[in-house]
N, C-alpha and C positions, 0 to 999 in steps of 0.2 A: 150302592150308597159306603153301605156299611165294609164290605170285601175291600175295597178299593181304602177306605181310609186302616183298616187294620196291616195293608200292606205298606203299607207308610209307616209304619210304626216299628214294623221289621228294622232289625239291625241287619246290613251285609255282615256277610260271612268272613271277611276278610278282617273288620276293623272287629269283631268278637274274635278273631283265634292272636288279629296283635293283641287284645288288652287281656284276655286269656295268656298268652304268652308274657307279657307285661305283669299278672297277675306273680307269677311265679321265678319274679327274681325278686335278689333279697333287694333290699331297701336300703342301704348306701348305691347300687346301683341305678336301681328304680329314682335315688336321686341326683345323680350324675350325670342318667340322661337326660330328664327332669328341664335342667336350666342350660340354655346354645352360648356360647358366649360370642355375642358381634361387634369387629370390633367398630368405634364412633370416632371416629375423624374430629383430632381437635377434642372432643371429652376426653376418653382416653390415652393422652399424649402428654397429660403433666396429671401431679400428683393434686394440687386444689387449686383453685385459685378464691381469693375474692376483690370482692367490689365496695365501693361506698356507697353506692345507686344504682336504683333499679337502671337505670338511662347506662349505666358504663356498662352494662349485664348484657340489655341489649343489642348495644354498641358490640361488644366482643363478640356477642352471636352472630351477627350480621358478617363482622369480618373474617370470624375463626370457621364456621362449621355452615357443613352444605345445606345447602335447604328441604334438601332429602330425610334429613332428619327432625325435623319440624321448630325448630327454634327461632326461626324466622319471623316476623311482622309477618300479619293477614295482612 
């Protein structure tokens, strides 16, 4: 039982190699790789939006954003 628990705690060799490679990179390069920009249709298309009420905001989200972004009503 203990041997199985120890084996499950081991870090896979490919994960360790990735971590060690990342630790050798400069901080600016690590930060550049840390954030991945994903285009979000509707949200990334305008500079800003304002709404007088939460109901207006929710209506705008339902009309303009794809459901996979998660801004729709449940």
